[in-house]
N, C-alpha and C positions, 0 to 999 in steps of 0.2 A: 187644227192648228194641233191640234188634243199627241196626235200623233207625231207633228213636229218637235213636239213639247216635252214628251216624249221619251222621241228619239236624243234632245239635246241632254236632257237628266242623266240620259243611258252613258250618251258620249265624258258626258262630265265624271257617272260615277267611274269608267271604263278609267276617266284620267285619274282619277284619288288613285284608286285600284291600280295603277300600274305605277302611282309616284309613292305611293305604302309596298306595293311589292319591291320597288328598286331599292325603296327604305331600308327592308326587310333584307333585302339580298345583303349590301353595301352592310350591314349589322351583322351576318351573319357569314359574312369577309374578314370582320373585329376581330369576331369574335373565336373561329377558325386559327382565326391568326394569333392573338392571344393564347390562345387552350393548345396551339405547336410549341409558342415559347414557355406556357409554363411546363409543356412534355419537357420539356430540352431543363430548362433549370433544375428541374426535379431527378434528371438522367445524373446535372452536374452534382445535383446535392449527394443521389446516393454514390456518386462516384467518391465523394470526396470525401461523403462520411466511415466507406472502405477503405480509400486509403489514410484516413486518420485511425481507425481503429486499426490499419496492417503496423503504423508507426506507432503505433502503441504497444502493440502488443512484441513486435521489434526491443519498444525500449526496455520492454520489463524483463524479455532476454535478457538484452547487458544490464540489465540491472542484478538479476539473476548472477550470471555472473560475475558481475562487480562485490553484492551483496559475499557469493563465496568466496572469490579468493578476497576481498576484504576479509570475511569470517579468517581466515588463513595469516591473517597476517594481526588480528587479536590476539591470536592462539598463540602465535609464536613468539607477538612479545611479551605477552606475558611468563608466556613456559621460559621463557629467553632473562625476564626478568623478575622475578617472585619478590622481590623487594618492594617491588612500587603498586604492588597490592596489599594496601594497607587499609583500616579502618578511614585516612581523608581522601583515598584516592576512591575520584569520582567520572562522572559519565565527560563531563569537562573535561578531565584531565587525559580521559580516554583520546577523549576525540580530537585534543591538543596534540598525543601523541602517534596520535595515526593523520595526522596532517588532514582533517577533513573536520565541517565543521557542525555542531552541535543536532542540524536539521535530517543531513548527512545522514547519520551516525543514531538517530532517531528514525527515520526511515528506516534502513539496513534492520532492529530493532522488533518495529513492526509488520515486516513484511518476512520474521522468521517466529519460532512458538515465543521467545522474550517476549516479555510484557515492553522490557526498559532496558536501556545499557543497565541501568542500574540494579533492576533484576539477572540480568548475567551474573554483573559481577559479585554477587553475591551468591550466583550459583556457582562461582567459579573459586572465590574463598571456600564454599561447602565442599567443592570436592577436596581442595588444599585440605582442610580439618582436619574431612575422612580418611583420607591418605597421612594423616600426620597422625589420629591416632589406632591408624592399622600398624605405622611403621615404628613409631615411638613411645610404647608402653609408660616409655618412665617420665613421656613430658606428661604436666596437667593437667585438667578442663583450661582452668582459664589459660595458661604458655597454649594452649593450640589454638586456641579464640585467637589471642593477640599476632601466635606466630602465621594464622590464615588470612588476616587484616580485618575483624568481627569489630567494630566497637564498643559490642558489653560482653559478657557472658549470657549474660541474658537473651541477646539479640539470635546470636550464635542456637544455643540451645532449643530460641521457638524455629528458625528456620531450622535445622537436623529434626527437631519434632514434626513439623509440615512434612518436611521431604522425603524423610525415611521411617515416620511413622516410633520411633524414641529418640531420648536422651539420646545426648554425648558418651555420657556414663553406661547405658544401657545397651548404647555400638559398643564400643569396646569394651565390655563384660560378653555381647556374644562373640566379635570377634577372637579374644580370645580364646574361646572356648572353641572353635570353631579349627582354632589351629596344634 
């Protein structure tokens, strides 16, 4: 009887092991299917990332082209109508003049070497002032400052000092000396 009992115990153990083996095989199949799904999902995500990066690069390239055209438009309009560049002329008016939003104008200047549209306007004013100092020695510093569109002589002097390292008077003297 002992041998029959051991055989029955072994058969029960074999049945349990077969059941556990079937369960493990089923679990392995499920895990394999999940792994395949995750792999496919990962491939799709990588493909989408690549597509998004390509779209971002294309958009950036388009913005750079648009930025160059927009900058050319700004320069043309300011050159054609120098009288608009008064001390009251702001980036808000520049955006209106161009027919673009303030956000788009800010983005344009963030993509360039200028910090802001107002910095660019100050630069244009400074270039205009330097041109007036060279071409019209009979103009006083106050007149040059006003004609260039600065709010005050002090603002003009500060910008001039920061940009070229000399005051408007020193700049004019240097120009006269070199002529």
